[in-house]
C-alpha positions in Angstrom: 4.4 -39.5 -72.0 2.0 -37.6 -69.8 3.2 -36.0 -66.5 1.1 -38.4 -64.6 2.6 -41.4 -66.4 6.1 -40.0 -65.9 5.6 -39.5 -62.2 4.1 -43.0 -61.8 7.1 -44.6 -63.6 10.0 -42.6 -62.1 8.5 -41.6 -58.8 6.5 -44.6 -57.6 4.4 -44.4 -54.5 6.2 -44.9 -51.2 3.1 -45.6 -49.2 0.8 -48.6 -49.5 -2.0 -47.5 -47.2 -3.4 -44.5 -45.3 -1.8 -45.6 -42.0 1.7 -45.3 -43.6 0.8 -41.7 -44.2 -0.1 -41.1 -40.6 -3.8 -41.1 -41.3 -6.8 -42.7 -39.6 -10.3 -43.0 -40.8 -12.6 -40.5 -39.2 -14.8 -41.8 -36.5 -18.4 -40.8 -35.9 -17.6 -37.5 -34.2 -19.0 -34.4 -35.9 -16.7 -33.0 -38.6 -18.1 -29.5 -38.4 -19.1 -27.5 -35.4 -20.1 -24.0 -34.4 -20.7 -24.3 -30.7 -17.3 -23.0 -29.4 -18.2 -19.5 -28.2 -14.6 -18.2 -27.8 -13.5 -19.5 -31.2 -16.6 -18.1 -33.0 -16.0 -14.7 -31.4 -12.3 -14.9 -32.4 -13.2 -15.8 -36.0 -15.5 -12.8 -36.2 -12.8 -10.4 -34.9 -10.1 -11.9 -37.1 -12.3 -12.0 -40.1 -13.3 -8.3 -39.8 -9.7 -7.2 -39.4 -8.0 -9.5 -41.9 -10.8 -10.5 -44.3 -8.6 -10.7 -47.4 -5.9 -12.6 -45.6 -8.5 -15.2 -44.4 -10.2 -15.8 -47.8 -8.3 -16.4 -51.1 -9.2 -18.2 -54.3 -8.0 -18.6 -57.8 -10.9 -17.3 -60.0 -12.2 -19.7 -62.6 -14.8 -22.4 -63.1 -12.7 -25.1 -61.4 -12.5 -23.2 -58.1 -16.1 -21.9 -58.4 -17.5 -25.5 -58.8 -15.4 -26.8 -55.9 -16.4 -23.9 -53.6 -20.1 -24.6 -54.6 -19.8 -28.3 -53.8 -18.1 -27.6 -50.5 -20.9 -25.1 -49.6 -23.6 -27.7 -50.4 -21.8 -30.3 -48.2 -21.5 -27.7 -45.3 -25.1 -26.6 -45.6 -26.4 -30.2 -45.8 -24.3 -31.1 -42.7 -25.6 -28.2 -40.7 -29.2 -28.9 -41.5 -28.8 -32.6 -40.6 -26.7 -32.2 -37.4 -28.2 -29.0 -36.1 -31.8 -28.9 -37.3 -32.9 -26.7 -34.4 -30.8 -23.9 -35.9 -30.4 -24.5 -39.6 -33.1 -25.3 -42.2 -33.3 -25.2 -46.0 -36.2 -23.5 -47.6 -37.3 -22.1 -51.0 -38.1 -18.5 -51.7 -39.5 -17.7 -55.2 -38.1 -21.0 -56.5 -34.6 -20.3 -55.0 -33.1 -22.6 -52.4 -31.7 -20.9 -49.3 -30.3 -21.7 -45.9 -32.0 -20.2 -42.9 -30.2 -19.6 -39.7 -32.9 -19.4 -37.0 -30.5 -18.0 -34.3 -29.5 -15.0 -36.3 -32.3 -14.7 -38.9 -29.7 -14.6 -41.7 -30.6 -16.2 -45.0 -27.9 -17.6 -47.3 -28.3 -18.6 -51.0 -27.7 -22.2 -51.9 -27.4 -21.6 -55.6 -24.6 -20.0 -57.7 -22.6 -18.2 -58.7 -20.1 -19.5 -56.1 -16.7 -18.3 -55.2 -15.3 -15.7 -52.8 -18.6 -14.9 -51.1 -19.3 -18.6 -50.7 -16.1 -19.0 -48.7 -17.1 -15.8 -46.7 -20.4 -17.5 -45.8 -18.8 -20.7 -44.7 -16.2 -18.8 -42.6 -19.0 -17.2 -40.6 -21.0 -20.3 -39.9 -18.5 -22.9 -38.6 -15.3 -22.8 -36.6 -13.3 -25.0 -39.0 -10.9 -23.8 -41.7 -10.9 -25.1 -45.2 -8.3 -25.5 -48.0 -9.4 -26.9 -51.4 -6.9 -28.7 -53.6 -7.3 -30.0 -57.2 -5.0 -32.1 -59.3 -3.8 -30.5 -62.5 -4.3 -32.8 -65.6 -1.1 -31.2 -67.1 1.4 -31.3 -64.3 -0.2 -34.1 -62.3 0.4 -32.0 -59.2 -2.2 -30.7 -56.7 -2.9 -26.9 -56.6 -4.4 -25.0 -53.8 -7.5 -23.6 -55.5 -9.1 -21.7 -52.6 -9.0 -21.4 -48.8 -11.0 -20.0 -45.9 -8.5 -19.9 -43.0 -8.9 -17.8 -39.9 -6.6 -19.9 -37.6 -3.4 -20.4 -39.6 -0.5 -22.0 -37.8 2.6 -20.2 -39.0 1.7 -19.6 -42.7 0.0 -17.1 -45.1 -2.9 -18.2 -47.3 -2.4 -15.4 -49.7 1.1 -16.5 -50.7 0.0 -20.1 -51.4 -3.2 -20.0 -53.4 -2.7 -20.9 -57.1 0.5 -22.8 -56.4 1.0 -26.5 -56.4 1.9 -28.1 -53.1 5.2 -29.4 -54.7 6.3 -25.9 -55.7 5.9 -24.0 -52.4 9.0 -22.0 -51.7 8.8 -22.4 -47.9 7.3 -25.4 -46.1 3.9 -25.0 -44.4 4.6 -26.6 -41.0 1.0 -27.6 -40.4 0.8 -29.3 -43.7 3.9 -31.4 -43.0 4.8 -30.5 -46.6 6.8 -33.6 -47.3 3.7 -35.8 -46.7 0.9 -33.6 -48.1 1.6 -34.4 -51.8 1.5 -38.1 -50.9 -1.7 -37.7 -48.9 -3.4 -35.9 -51.8 -2.2 -38.5 -54.3 -3.6 -41.3 -52.1 -7.0 -39.5 -51.8 -7.1 -39.2 -55.6 -6.1 -42.8 -56.3 -8.4 -44.3 -53.7 -11.5 -42.5 -54.7 -13.7 -43.6 -51.8 -16.0 -41.5 -49.7 -14.1 -42.0 -46.5 -12.8 -39.0 -44.5 -9.3 -39.4 -43.1 -7.7 -37.5 -40.2 -4.4 -36.7 -38.6 -3.2 -34.5 -35.8 -0.5 -31.9 -35.9 0.8 -30.2 -32.7 2.6 -26.9 -31.8 3.5 -25.0 -28.7 2.7 -21.4 -28.3 2.5 -18.7 -25.6 -0.7 -17.0 -24.5 -0.7 -14.3 -21.8 -3.7 -15.0 -19.6 -3.9 -11.5 -18.2 -4.2 -9.9 -21.6 -6.1 -12.3 -23.8 -5.8 -11.3 -27.5 -7.7 -13.6 -29.9 -5.7 -12.4 -32.9 -2.4 -13.3 -31.2 -3.8 -16.5 -29.9 -5.3 -17.9 -33.1 -4.2 -15.9 -36.2 -0.5 -16.9 -36.5 1.0 -16.2 -39.9 4.7 -16.4 -39.0 6.4 -19.0 -36.9 7.9 -16.3 -34.7 4.4 -15.2 -33.7 3.9 -18.5 -31.8 5.9 -16.7 -29.1 4.7 -13.1 -28.8 5.8 -10.9 -26.0 8.9 -10.8 -23.7 10.7 -14.0 -24.2 12.3 -13.8 -20.8 9.0 -14.1 -19.0 7.0 -16.1 -21.5 8.6 -19.6 -21.3 6.8 -20.8 -18.1 4.3 -23.5 -17.7 1.5 -21.0 -17.0 2.0 -19.2 -20.3 2.9 -22.2 -22.6 0.0 -23.8 -24.4 -0.4 -26.8 -26.7 -1.9 -25.9 -30.1 -3.6 -28.9 -31.7 -4.7 -29.1 -35.3 -7.1 -31.9 -36.2 -6.9 -32.2 -40.0 -9.6 -34.0 -42.0 -9.2 -34.9 -45.7 -12.3 -35.5 -47.9 -12.7 -35.9 -51.6 -15.7 -34.1 -53.1 -17.7 -36.6 -55.2 -18.6 -34.3 -58.1 -15.6 -32.1 -58.8 -13.0 -34.5 -57.4 -11.4 -31.7 -55.4 -9.9 -32.6 -52.1 -10.8 -30.6 -49.0 -8.5 -30.2 -46.0 -10.7 -29.3 -43.0 -8.8 -28.1 -40.0 -10.1 -27.6 -36.4 -7.7 -25.8 -34.0 -7.7 -26.1 -30.3 -5.4 -24.2 -27.9 -5.1 -25.4 -24.3 -2.9 -24.4 -21.3 -0.5 -27.2 -20.4 -2.1 -27.3 -16.9 -5.5 -28.1 -18.4 -4.4 -31.0 -20.6 -5.2 -34.5 -19.3 -2.3 -36.6 -18.1 -2.6 -39.3 -20.9 -2.7 -36.5 -23.5 0.4 -34.9 -22.0 2.3 -38.2 -22.3 1.3 -38.5 -26.0 2.1 -34.8 -26.5 5.6 -35.2 -25.1 6.2 -38.3 -27.2 5.2 -36.3 -30.3 7.4 -33.4 -29.4 10.4 -35.7 -28.9 9.8 -37.4 -32.2 10.0 -34.2 -34.3 12.9 -34.2 -36.9 15.5 -31.6 -36.2 14.4 -29.2 -38.9 10.8 -29.3 -37.8 11.8 -28.9 -34.1 13.8 -25.8 -35.0 11.0 -24.2 -36.9 8.5 -25.0 -34.1 10.9 -23.4 -31.5 11.6 -26.5 -29.5 15.1 -25.2 -28.5 13.3 -22.3 -26.8 10.7 -24.1 -24.8 11.5 -27.8 -25.0 13.2 -28.2 -21.6 10.4 -26.2 -19.8 7.6 -28.2 -21.4 9.1 -31.6 -21.3 10.3 -31.2 -17.7 6.9 -30.0 -16.7 5.2 -33.0 -18.3 7.6 -35.5 -16.8 7.0 -33.9 -13.3 3.2 -33.9 -13.7 3.1 -37.5 -15.0 5.6 -38.9 -12.5 8.2 -39.6 -15.1 11.0 -37.6 -13.4 
């Protein structure tokens, strides 16, 4: 009996549709963007200082092909959505992507791999993780990633491992659900993109903005950098929102998790979003709340939201 047949018989699916997994089909909003000035500057700074921590891949044809297909998708999207800046052209029979704003030219033909992820990281503000199902274990392995804005995890320690064998949970992946989401994407091989949102709370010192501390968070403790006694106030507490988008690549069958991170001060979040934010925070299971630090900031954040929204 193959591993896949064994898993299907003894560990049947618990979820009948994507909504059971907390997913929604992606609307018509753009999936990739480059026009957030602060984040593009932050990515540049982080990437220059932590390049090897931001890009990792498991060398081999499987990862090379998946990186190449992702790059083609990204290049095609940029040319279609932002034709005033990006255009494809041929030079001596070789296809290339021209960036009119910077004058940079990027090859659109192989070999693909580490440098391909490097290029993608510089062009858009989203992060990418590429997963592929093993025909032997029937589990999904993280083949490659380009991640400048991690939320409490290290890419280097995860690449090459299956999502079921991770020693420590990746909070932003909601690790209990991720294997089920990837299995759903594999079994329902449509071209739809699905999305979900994951939230965190972190501190940001406005008087000393540090893009690395704000966006590049590899440990859960680093959500709250600085003097704890002065940090847990509404003016320093921020909501960190991950919009996660799952897509299955048509040629390689790899599944791409595209993540867009936004960090906003509590005072700048719309009232309706604050209400939804509070409901989400209160719904966290105990072990998730502990890892996200709710015991530290929960009363300050929830009391502030109740006061602002008139729910006191």
